[in-house]
N, C-alpha and C positions, 0 to 999 in steps of 0.2 A: 512526352505525353503519357507513355505507358507507365513510367515510374510514378508520375503524378497520380494517375488513376489508381495504382496499387496503394499509394499512401492514403488516398481518400477512402478506399475500401477498408484499409486497416483501421483508420481513425473511426470509421462508422462501426466496425466490429467491436472496437474498444468501448465506444459509447454504449452499444447495445449490451455488451457483457456487464458493464458497470451499472446500467439501468436495472438489470436483473438482480445484481448483487444488492443494490439499494433496496429493492423490493423485499429481498430475503432478510436484510437487516431490520427492516421495518415490521415485517410480519412474524419473524422468528421461525418460519417454515423451513423445511429441508430445501437446500439449494442443489439442483441437479446440473452440475457443470457439463457433463457429457451431452445432455439434451440440448443445452444452449449452444454448445460448440457445433453440433451436428444439424442444427436447425437454422437455415437461412444462409449464412455466409459460407463461402467455399471453405472446405476443411483446413487447407493450409493457412488461409487468412484468419480463420477462427482460432487456430492453434497459436498463430503469431500474436493474436490479441491476448490470449492467456499469458503468453510470455511478457507482453508489455504490462499487463495488470500485475503480474508477479504473484507474490505470496498472498496478496489480497483476494485472489481468485478463489481461495478456500477459506476466507475469513469468517463467513457465517458458521462454518463447522468448528473453527478455532475459538471464536468469540462468544457464540451463543450456546446455550444448553439445549441442543437439538440433536437429531439423529446424525450419526457420522456419515461421511460421504459414501456413496455406493462404490464398489470396486471399479466400475466404469469411469466414475469421476476421477478417482485416483490415477487410473491409467492415463486419462487425458492430461491431467496435471503433470504426471511424471514425464510424459512425452514432451511437453513444453519445456521442462527442465533439461532433458537430455538433448533436445534438438538444437538448442542455442547456448552451448557452454561459452562463457566469456573467453576471449583470446588472452594471451599472456600480457598484452599491452592495453587491456581494457581499463577504462577509468575506474576509480574506486567505487563509484555508485553502481556500476554494472557488476562488479565483483560482489558487492554486498547484496544486490538484488537477487543474484543467483544463489548466494548463501542463504538468503531468507526463504527462497523457494524450497531448497533442500531441507532447511530447518522445519518448514511447514509439513513436508512429507514425513519427517521423523515424528512430529507431533501427532500426526494422524496414523502412525504405524503403517505407513505405506512401504512397499518393497522398493529398495533402491538397486535391485539387480541390474547390472550393466552400467551403473554410474561409477565414475572414478571415485577412489577413496577420498573422503573428506579430510583435507589437511588442516582443519581448524578454520576459525573465522579469519577474515582478512584484517589487515591493520586499519587503524583509524587515525594515523599520525597526521594526515592531511587536514584533520579537523582540530587538532590540539590547540593551535594558535590562530585559528581562522577568525577573521573579523565577523562580527555578529550578523552582518548582512549576508555574507557568503555561507556562514553556518546555517542560517535559517533556510536559505535556498537548498542546500544539500540535505538538510533534515526533511524538508518537504518532499524532495525526490525520493527519500528513503522512508516515507511514512509507513510502508508495510512493516517496518521494524518496530513501530510504536505499538506495543502490545502489553497488557498487564502482566507483570511478572517476568517480562523478557529481560535478560541480562546479557548484553553484548557490548563491545567497545563503543559503538555508536550511541547506544542508549546511555552508557555511562558518561559520555561527553555531554549529551543533552541534559542529564540530571545535574551536571555540574554548572550549567549555564542557563537556568530558567529565566533570568531577567533578560538575557540577550535574546532568547527565543521569543519572549514576550515583545521585545522591541521589534524583532523581525516580523512578528504577526501584525503589529500596528503599521509598520512600513508597507507590508504587502496589501493591507486594506486600503491605505492611502493611495497606493499605486494601482489599485483596482486589479491586482493580481489575485483573483479569487482562489485559484488552484493552490498557489503557494500559501495563501492565508489558511486555507482548509487543512493543508498538510501540517503547517506549523501548529494550528489549533489542535490537531490530533495529538501531537507531542505534548502540548501544554496540558491537555486533559490528564496526562499521567504524571506530570512533574510536580514535585513539592517546591515551595518557594516562589510560586508565580504571584506577582503583586495582585492584591485584591482589587486595586484600582483599574486593572485591565478590563474587568467585566467580561470574562471569557464566555459565559453562557449567552449573554446578549450579543457578543461579537460573533459567535458561531451562527446564531440565528440570522444575523445581518448578512454574513458571508453566503449562506446557502440561499438566501433570498436574492442577493445580487448576482449569484452565480448562474441564475437563470436555468437553462435546460442542460447545463453541463453536468452529466451524471457523475463525472469524476469528483467534482466539488461536493455534490450531494452525498456521495459515498463517504468521503473523508469526514465530512461534518457529522453524518449519522454515526460513524464509528466513534468519533470523539464524544458525541453525546451519550452513547451507550456506555463508554468507559467512565464518563463523568458520573453516571448514575450507579456505578459499581456493579456492572453486569458480571455474573459469575463466569469463570473460565475453567 
């Protein structure tokens, strides 16, 4: 029961953080991560929510032309990076999520004092021959890597398989998996060679409508829409 309660609190904290991030992407205003973390949820739960959200916790500062994060915001984000380093046997998605958070810190010129030396990006071999269904699922999990100008092994795999990602997007919509569809749509917003017949813009609007109150879906769709319109970075 206690574990179930903790999971419920974490899920609520993630939804709350994502709701604030959606508002920031829509308004273009400065996003104050530290204020969100310290307001409401227990600090440990709120910090864990930042780790779950990953690099997207600072996406407004990376994606939009707005004021950079306050030092307190970067401190909170760095704490989330340092508090949960992936174990040696972590799945590839966990390794890449952690790498993306460290990359985001570097983008924002944050101090990485106390963090282990970066040995380079993880490998993406597990995606090289992946069926399109599995590929789309994994890319949706790694949606924080879908950024304009980002060059990493996962992004290169995605760029080489736009039709497969488009197929995965359609499959996710048909299965009513709105979160996976939103994550795949974010990747498609960046890829060349996406079939015009997909109707991505209309598809994204449908996904966010059907996603209801899930802030994670709304966030990924809004990020995709901003990148579709050529938002400066």
